[in-house]
N, C-alpha and C positions, 0 to 999 in steps of 0.2 A: 151648417145649421140652418134649418128652415125658419121662416118668420114666426110660425106658430110655436116652434120649439124655443126660439129666442124669447118670445113674449112670455111663455110659461116660465122659462128660466129666470127672467128678470123679475117677475112677480115673486118668485121664491127668494131672490136676492135683494128685493127692495128694502129701503130703510124704513118703510112703513112697518108697523108692528104686526107681523104675521106669525109670531111665535105660537100663538094659540092655534091648535090644529083646526078647530071649527072656522076660525077666521081665514086661515090659509085655504081651506076647501071652498069657502064662500068666494074668495078672490078668484080661484080657478073657475068656479061655476060662472061668475060674472064674465070672465074672459070668454068662456065657451058660449055664453049667451050672446055676447057682443058679436062674436064671429059668425054665429048663426043668423043673427038679425041683419048683419052687414050695415050697421047704422053709420052712414057716411057723415052725417052732420056731427055726430058724436066724435067720429074720428078726427074731423077738422078741429073741434074744440080741444080734444086731447093733444093734437099736434101743436096747437097754439100754447097750451100749457107746458108741453115739453120744451118749446122755444123759450118760454119765460124761465123755466127751471135752468136751462142751459145758460141763459144770459146772467142769471143770478148766482151761478156757480154750483147749483144743486145737480151735479152731473149724474149721480146714481138714479135720481128720480127722472131726469131727462132721458137717460138711456132706457129705463124701463118703459116709459110711455112711448118712445119712438118705436121700440120693438112691438108693442101692442098695436100701435097705429099701422105699422108695416103689415102685420098679420091681417088686420081688418081690410086694408086696401088690396092686398094680394088676393084675399078671398073674394072680394067684390069685383075686382077688375082683371085679375090674372097678373102675371109678372111683368107684362110689357105695357105699362101705363105711366103717364106723367106723375101722378100722385105717388105711385110706388117709388119712382126715382127720387122724388122730393123727400120721402121718408128715409131712403137710403142716404141722401145727403145730410139729413139731420143726424143720423147715426154716425156718419163719417166725421161730422164736426165735433160731436161729443167724444168720439174715440181719439181725435186729434188732441182735444183738451186734456184727455186722460193720459196722453203719451203713448197710446196703443196704435202706433202708426201703420202697422200692417193692416189692421182692420179698417182704419180710416182710409187708407189708399184703396183697399179692395172695394169698399162700398162706394167710394167716389167714382172709381172706374166703372163699376156696374151701373151706376146711375147715368154716367155719360153715355154708355152704350145704349141704354134704354132710350134716353132723350134723343139721341141722334137718329135712332130708328123711328121713333114715334113722331117727333117734331121736325126733323130735318136738321142739318148742321148749322143753320144760320139763325135759329130761334134764340131769343134773349135768355131763355132758361139755360141754354148751353153755356153762355158766358158766365152765369152764376156757378155752374158745375165746374167750369175750367178754373175759376177762382178758388173753389174749395180744394180741387186736386192740386193746383199749384201751391196753395198755402201748405198743404200737407207735405209736399216735396221740400219746400223751404224749411219746414220744421225739422225735417230729417237731414237737412244739409245737402239735399239733392238739387243744387241750384241749376245745374245744366239741364236737368229734366224739367224744372219749373219754367225756364226761360221761354221755350217755344209755346207753352201753354199761355203764359202771360202775353206773348206777342199776338197769338191768335185771339185771345180775349180782348186785347186792346183794339185790334182791327174790327172786331165785332161791335164793340161799343162805339167806335167811330162811325160805323154805318148806322147804328141805332140813334145816337145822339147828335151826330155831326162832329167834324174834327175840331171845331172851335168851341164846343160846349164847355162851360165851367166844370161840369162833373167829370170831364176828361182829365182834369188837372191831377187829382190824387192818384188816379189810375196810372197816368204817365209817370208821375214821380216815383211810384213804387217800382215800376218797370225799370226806370233809369237807375234806381238804387240797386236793383238786382243785377243789371248789366255791369255796374261798377264793381260789384262783388265778384263778378266773373272776369274782370279785367278788360271788358269791352268798353273802354272809355270813350272812343270816338262816337259810337252809336248812342251811348248814354248822354254825351254832350248834345247831340242832335235832338234827343228827346227833351232834354232840359231847356234848350233854346226854344223849342216849340211851346213848352209849358210857359216860359216867360212871355212869349208872344200872346198866348191866350189870356194870361193875366192882364197884360196891357190892354187888350181889347175889351175885356169884361170888367176890369178894375176889381179883381178879386183880392 
């Protein structure tokens, strides 16, 4: 499904009252106008609204807006752009919340491919993408697939923040918990000991 097809489909399925045919046609016309104008400032605002809807549990509304924003950004930038990847991550997160893991995984993988090409493998946005994909694997019970993503993400955050930064603590704790679930207790213990050491230094 293309971004424009997805956006049009979501407008048709939106919880907003489009039962009236004139209103539905008007909504499609608005979408077409947005795509023609390539109004990127509006795309950013719609994306923020989609984030708010997702956070508040309004998943259908969030899904619809993410599709629209994705279509706008693909038309403006083409498929290989950071903003396109971030829209795909938004969709991935929504579909994970909806339990539609195939789509969540697919969009997260697409986003990762784009970001690695455009930004390089060490950019902080890659770490965010890895978190989304690893979270999706965990939701599906694919713990073995999630572990290397968590490990790579942790290594990246260590380079970005420094190994003893307090923000490393929750990331390390999640990784240790994942390792315990996989029966890798020795490595989990090492991570937990490092976490305790950081807590001692920063008094968290």
